[in-house]
Structures are given as structure tokens and as C-alpha cells.
N, C-alpha and C positions, 0 to 999 in steps of 0.2 A: 504494500500500500504506500502510495506517495505521501511524503511528509506534509504536503499541502492538503491532504485529505481526499485527493482524487483517486480514481481507480488506477491511473497510470500517470507518470510524469508528463506534463504538457510539453509539447515541442512540435517541430515541423512534421515529425512522423510519429503517429500514435503507436508506440512500441514499448513493451516492458523494458527494453534495454535502454530507453532514453531516461535521463534523470533531470529533474529540475535542479536549480542551483543549490537549494537546501539539501536535497538528497545526495547530490554529488559531493558536497563538502563533507557530509557525514561519512559517505562511503570511502572517500579518500583517506580520511582520518583513521578509519578502522583498518584499512588495508595497508597503511603505511608501515613499513618495517625498516629498521635500520640496516642498511646494506653492510654486510660483513665482508671485508676485503679478503680474498683467498690468501692463504698462507703459502708463500713461495717455498718450495723444497730447498733445503740447504744445498749450496753449490757442491758439486763433486770435488772431493780432494784430488790433487794431481795424480796420486797413485791409481785412482779408479778411472779418472778421465783419460789416462793413457792407454787403457786396455782396449784392444781391438779384436774382434772375432774374424776368423778366416773360414770361408766356405768356398773353396776353389776346386772345381772338378778337374779331372785329368785333361791334359792337352789332347785334342782330337782334331785331325785335319778336317776342315770344312765345317767345324762346329759354328753355329750361329750363337753369338754371345747370349747367355741367359737360358739357353735351351739344354735340357737333359733328356737322356733316353730312359724309358721305363726300366726299373731295376738297377739304375746306375748308382754306384756307391763311391763315397769319398769321405775323408775325415774332416770334422769340424774342430778347429783349434782356437786358442786364445793366446795373446802375447801383449805385454809381459804377463807373467803369472799374477793372479790376484793376490792382494795382501792376505796374510794369515787372518782367518776369521771371516773373510768375505766369500760368499758362495755365489756362483754364477750358474745360469742354465740357459738352454736354447728353447725358445717357444716356437712351436711349429703349427702351421695351418696348411691344409691341402693333403693330397694323397701321398704320404711319405712316412718313413719311420726313423726314429732315433734309437740307437742302442749303444751299449758300453759308455753311458754318460758318466762323466766325472768332472764336476766343477768347470763346465765350459768345454770339455773335450767330449766328443761323441762321434759315432759312426752314422752317417746319413745314408739312407737307402730310398731312392725314388720309388713311388708306388707303381701299380700296374695299369693305371688309367691316365689318360691325357688330362692336363689341367694345370692351373697355377699352384705354386708352392711358395710360402713365405716363411722365412727364418729370422728370428730376432734373438740376439744375445742380450740377456737381461741380468740385472743384479737380483739375486733371489732373496737375500736377507738384509736386515739392518735398516738404517734411516733412508737409504736410497733404493730400497726394494722396488722393483718394477721399472727402474730406469733402463732404457734401451741404449746399449753401448754400440751395437752394430745391427744392420738389417740387410737382408738379401732376398731378392725375388727371382724365381725361376719358372720356366714353363716346361712341363714334362710332356714328351711326345711318345706316342705308340708307334710300332711298326705299321706301315700303310700298305706294304706289298713287297715284291721281290723283283730283282733284275736277274734274269737267267741268261747264260751264254755258254758257248762251247769252251771247254777247258783249253787254255792257251797251250800251244805246242802239241796238240793231239790231232789225229786224222779222223776222217769219216770211215767207219768200218763198212766193208762190202765184200761179198763173195761173187765172183764172176759167174754169169749165167743163172743167177738167182735174183729174185726181186727182194731187195733188202738194203737197209742202211741204218747205221747207228752212230752215236757220238757220246762223248763224255761231257757232262754238264756241270757247271758251277752255278751257284746262286748266292746272291747278296741281299740282305734285308735293306729296305728303304724306309725312311730317307737316310741319306748319307751324311746329314748335317748333325747327327748325334751318334754316340756309340751305343751299340746294343749288345755289349758283352754281358749285360745283366739279363739276357734272354736266351732261351734254348728253343730249338725248332725241331719239328718232325713232320714227316709225310704220313698222312692217314690213308683212307681208302676211297674208292670210287668204283662204280659199276660200269663194266665195259659194254659198249655198243659196237658190234662188229659184223662185217659182211665179207663175202668173197673168200680170199685166201686167209682172212683172219676169223672166219666164222666160229672156230672153236673157242675164241676168246669172248664170244657174245655172252653177256651176263656174268662174266667172271669178276670177282672182287679184286681190286688192285692190292698187292701185298704192301703193307706200310713199311716204313723205315725199320730196319733191324729184323724183318721177318723174311725168310727165304721164300722166293717165288716158287710156287708149286704148280703141278699140272692140273690139280683140281682147284675148285673155287676156294678162296680164302674166306674164313668166317666173316660175316658182315660186321660183327661187333668186336673184331679183334683190333686192339690198339697196337700202336707201334711199341716195340720193346726198347727202342733206343731214342734218346733225345740227343740232338746234335748241338755241339757248342757253336756259338757265334763269336767269331774273332773280330773285334772292333777295328783293329788297325794292324793286320798281319804283315803289311808291306808287300813289295814286289807286285806281281800280277794279280794277287788275290783281291785287291781293292779293299773297300771299307765294308765292315759288317759281313764278312764272308762266312757263309754257313759251312761248317767243316764236314762236308759230304761231297764225294765225287759220285754223281748220279750217272749210271749207265742207261742210256735211252736208246732203244733199238726196236726195229720192226720185226726182227728175226729174219731168217732166210726162207724164201718160198719158191718152189720150182714152178715152172709153167704148167698150166692145165693140160696143154698138149705139147710135149717136147718137140724141139726142132729136129726133124729127121728128113733128109732128102729134100724134096720140094716143099715139105710141110713146115711152115713157119711156126715158131712158138706162139702159143695162145695164153694170154694172161687174163685173169678175172679182174674186172674193176672192183677194187676192194677198199674198205674203210674201217678204221678202228679208232674209237675215241674213249678215253678215260677222263672224266671230270674229277680230278683228285683234290681232296681237301688237305690243305696245309695248315698246321696249327703251331702255336707257340705258348710258352709259359714264362713267367717273370720271377726273377730272384727276389726273395724277401730277406729280412734280417735273420730268419730262422729256417729258411728252406726255399720252397718254390710255390708260386700261386697255382691255382687251377688253370687248365689249358684253355686257350681261346682260339677261335677260328680266325686265321689271318686272311685266307682267300681260297678260292677254288682255281686250280691250274689245269688247263687242258693239255693232255698228252694225246697227240693225234698222229696217226699213221695212214698212208694212202699208197695204193698201187694202181697205176693206170693200165690201159689196154696194151701199151708197148712194153710193160715190165719195169717202168720207172717207179722207184719207190721214193716216197717223201716222208719226212718225219719232222715234228715240231713239238716242243714242250715249253709252256709258258711263253716268254718272248725270245726264246732261243730257237733259231731256225726261221723258215723251213730249210732243211737240207735234203739234197737229192742225189741218187745214184741210178744210172740206167743199168739194166741187167747185164749188158755186154762190157761194162767197164771192168778194168783189171781188179783183182783181189787186193784189198788194202786192209791193214789192221787199224785199231784205234790209234 
């Protein structure tokens, strides 16, 4: 109720939020509080102000500053050592882990998902508790795919008068702008779709990494027995993030449907074989490895045409060809 006895304070707008001068003066008096100036924290003594944290990942060719690979590890340190009685700690936000913590020393492990990570070195105890001495920001990147290619220094395998070609393949995880030595990779399975000379492969399950290829179908639910190490910077021809596997990719050798004899020319079936193979990875943690994730599906494709020319391709390696009449060559 307005102090002047009206249902609301008069003013240009009839609103309960409007006040007459009498009500406004009383309201201001009741609401007035003495502003208390914030107490400034005591200045850091020189021994604390000199402390700096270090969060420096390993040197990696091509690294974009501030980017980390999933599972990447490095040590967090401080210098100079804090005075006796002063405790420090690293505050972490984002998908990452800290282990082996000891007064500002710790092992940092990037998580298994893409995203930002923030690290702050703070004073843990005493009158300066919560004070940030150093801060670092990173972006963690996941593998996005692979680059596949013929192993340098190797040949295309072929047997003369047979339709067939094979090669040795290398693969590297992408992107090359961060190290992925905190990752392990393996090839899983895929169901074959095959015709012609490859007909016996139709419906066969691809043998995953570490499982010997058999004449009968591989079990659908059989996982790879071997995880492959990823080498972040092995040097030489290996490139960055080389998967430590030499993959033999081959059509096999196939005789003509009708052998060449006298005036009868060899007859070849137009043939196709495709395996859409699942590639997976897992990420290092501070205590072991994460669950596996699907990286991509990679097509392994073989063809034979009516002239006996065989073609093979896997991922982005190839296509490679050999005609039936070409001389025999090893890998």
C-alpha cells in the first residue's frame, strides 16, 4: 500500500513498481547498506611468486601448438621447488587424468575423446590457497582415419599366366599434427562379397589382426588377438603415427577358366571380391587401456577382368594391376 494511502504509487505509469517520493525515500533508507570494501589477499612473497609450472608435451614434427593426441602422456613439473610447508596441486578440467601427484609434480594423460583440457597450478594450503601460479590450455584430438600405401622398397607380387596381384601395405593414423603413441590399433572383421574366380570367398568373414586366415569362415564374433603399436615418430620412410603392421594384401592366384591351348585363347571370368573391414583403436589411460572404438571401415577390393588382368586396392593404397602374361615377381 502506498504511503499516501492509495492503492499504488501515482506516477506516469500505474504500476506497483512505481513509488511516490514518500515511499521511495523510505525504501531507500531501508535498503541502504554500508558497502564493505573487499579485503585484498596478501601479496605473494617472492619465494611463491617465482614458482612456475611446466606442462610441455614431447616435441613432435608437425604438431600444431596446443594440440595433443588422445592418450598422450607427459610430466607436469614445478620450479623452483616450493618452500617447506607450502603445498601445490594441479587443477584439471576436461577429459584427462593426473597420476603420481606430489606437490606440483604429476603425470598427465590425455583422455580418449576430443575436446578442450585446462590445467592450473595452484597453491593448495595457507593464506594464498587457491592462487593460480600457472595455467595451460590444450585441445585433445582423436584419430580421424588412416593413410595407406605400398611399403617402400617392395614389389607387386604376381605369378605369370595367373590372374593375381599382391602388395605389402603400410598404414599411418591421421592427423599427423599430433602423436598417437598413446593409441593401439587393430583390424577387425568384414563379410566378403565375391563372384567369379573369387566365388569361394563369398560370405567369408575376414580374419582380424593376429588370427591366421583359414579356408573356412572365421567366426563372426571373433576379435583380433593382437593390438598393434602406433609409432608416433619412427623416422625414415615410416612417416608419422605408423601402425606397426606390415599388411599382406593379395588377390591370390587364379588360373583361367579355359586354359590357352593351341588356337584356344585363355578365358577368364569377370570377377569381384570386396571386404568392408572394420578398423578399431583403443587409448592409453593412467592404469591401462580404454574400451575399443571404431575408427573407420576400409574397403579391400579385388577384381579380375575378361583379359586376366587383376586389380587390387585397400583403403587409399592402390589400385595396383598385373596382367596375366607379365613375368613372375615376388613382393
